[in-house]
N, C-alpha and C positions, 0 to 999 in steps of 0.2 A: 504494500500500500504506500503510494507516494505521499509524503508528509511535508508540510512547509517547514523549512529550516529557518526559523526566525528567533529573534531575541537572543538572550544569553544561553538558553537551554539549561539543562540540569547541571548544577555546579558539581565540580569534581569532589568537593568535600562530602557530598551526599553519597557518591559512589564509593569513596574510600571508607565511609562508615558502614557500608553494607557488608554483613558478615558472610553472605552466601558464597562468594568466590573462593573463600578459604576451604570450602567443602567440595568444590568441583574436582573431579578426577583430573590428574595431570596428563596432558597429551604425551603419548609414548613416542619417542623418537627412536625407532628400531633400526636395525641394519639395512632393511630394504629402503627406508627413506633416505638413508645416507648413500645408497648405491644407485638408486633410481631417482634422479633429481626431480623434486616437485616442480610443477608449473604454477607459478604465481601469476594470476591474471588481475591486472589493475585497471579499473575503469578510466582513471585519470592518473597522470604522473603525480605521485605522492601517496596514493592509496596503498600501494604495496609496502611503503615504509611505515605509514601510520598504523596500518592494521597488523602487519607481521614482520616489521623490520628486525625486531629482536630475534624472531625465529630464523629468518634468513641468515642473520649474522651467526647464530649458533650452528647452522649447517655449513659454516665456513664457506659461504658463497656457492654451495652445491645446489643451486636452484637455477631454473630458467624463468625469465620474467617476460610476460607479454603485456604491453601497455596498449589498451584498446583505443583510447582517444589521446589527443595531445593537450587536452585541457585548455583549449584556446578560448573557451567561453567563460573562464573564471571571472574575468572583468569585462563584461560585454560592452560597457560604455566608457572604457578607459580613455583618459585624455593623454596617456603616455605611449601605450603600445597598441598598434592594430593587432588583429587576431593572428595573422601570420607570424608576426614578430613574437607574440607571446607563446605561440606553439613552439617556435624554435628555442625560446628560452627554457620552456618547461622540458623539452626533450633533453637539452644539455644538463639541466638540473637533475634529471633522472639518472643520467650516466654518472654524474658526480656523486649523488646520494647513494646509489647502489654500489659504486666503487668503495665507499666507506664501509659497506656491509660485506665486502669481499666478492662482489659479483662483477665479472668482467664485462666490458661493453658487448662482446660477441654473444653473451648470454641474454641480452636484452633485445626484444623485438617490439617495434612500434607498428601497430596494426592500422592506424590511420583512419579510424572511424570518426565521424564528426562529433564533437563535444555536444551532448544534448540530443544526439540523433543516432544512437547505436543501432546498427542493423542486425537484429538478433539472428535471423536465419543465416546470414553470412558469417556471423561470429560462431554460431554452432558448427558450421562446416570447418572453419579455421581451427577451432579447438579440437574437433573430432580428429583432424589430421595430426594433431600433436600429442594426443593422449593414448595411453596403452592400459591394459588391465592392471589394476592395483596401483597405478601411479597417482600421487596426490595432485589434485587440482585445487588450488587455494585461492579463493576470491571473495568478493563482497557478498554479504548475506542478501538473499532474495527479498527480505523485508526491511532493508536498511533505511528506506524512506526517500532516498535520492533516486530519480528515475534511471540514471545511467547505472548506478550500483545495482539496482534491481534487475535491469535488463541483462547486465553481464552475468549476474548470479543465475538467472533463468537459463541463459544460453549455456553456461557451464554445467548446469544440472542436466540438461538434455544431452550434452556431449559426454558427460560421465555415464549416463545410462546407456548410451550407444556403445561405449568403449570398455566399460567395466572399470574405469578410473574411479577414484575415491574423492568425493567432493567434501572439502572443508571450507566453511564460510566464516568470514570475520565481520563483525560490526564496525562501522565507522561513525555514521551519523546517528545510529541508534543511541549512542551515549548522549546525544544532544536532546532528542525528543522524548526518550523513554525515562523511566525512573526505576529504581530497584523493584523487582518482582512484577514488572509490567506484564500484564497477561498476554500481550501480543508477541512477546519475545520468547523463543524456545530455550529458556534457561536450562531445561532438563537435558538438552543436548550440548551444553557448554562444557568445554575442556579448557583447562588453564595451562598456559605455556609460561613456566617460571623462567625468567631471564637471568642469565649470569651477569655479573657486573660488567665485564667487557662488552657483552651483547647489548646491554641497556645503554651503555655509553656510546656505542657505535650507532644505535638507533637514534639517540638524541642528536648526534652530530649529523646523521643523514637527514633527519627532519629539518634541521637548521639549514641544510644545503638548498632547500626549496625557498630561496629568498623572495621569489615573486609571490609566494603565498603567505609567508610568515611576516613579511614587512609590507608596508604600503608601497605601491608603485609611485605614488605622488601625493600631493596634498588634497586633491579632490575627493569627495566622498565615493565616487565611482572607482577610485584606485585604492580603497582601504584594504587592509590585510584580510584575506579569506580565513586564515588560521591565526586569530589573535591569541594572546596568552591563555584566556579561559578555555579555549578549545584545545590548545596544545597540551594543557595540563592533563587531559584525559588519556594522552598517549605517552605520558612519562611514567606510567605505573611500572612496578617491578615484574609485572606479568602481562601477557596478552591473552585474548580470548578467541577461541574458534568454536564453531558449532559443527559437530560431527553428524554423519547420517543417522 
């Protein structure tokens, strides 16, 4: 269900006070995951880092990343950058950020779908060609609230059913509109990814590499930061969350 991402959202202090995550099972990183690189599918540049940057770092860069759009619509009325320029900036930021997590540029693929206009059928075909039985496909949750996040999650789910790959979904904007124990969120499928100190530090550095998102592009309201401090606080936790099948 697409939801408006407005106002400040649920404060991180509320999430931190919620005891439930301490009781979630820990996601098992077995030998297969370390020998068959997971495919991390990001709707926009930065989603892969916000959602599972620590997990990527703990796998020592042993992942492949597919970025579905270039995120060119993050500032649709920018007075500083036209869309084409912002797309190029965000592609470059992705390479820098993922490099901080140990991912080589050759392991990153930009699929070039329009930001705000993901073509699900085409994405299903693209992912089907990249997935194999038992391989992890890690992407945004189908109920995350953002239309691109949900479209990518749906396409990944279809591709996983076709190929026998394993779908793992991570929330991004859910932390904004939901609250602890929200009935629309599949908390019963949640698994916790406890981050090592180095992985958490790498993730924070990678998030900071998305300068076009964490800082204003300019003084105009249309150029405000998409990821201000109150949003970034949700991704500085010592753990990450994924929903298993």
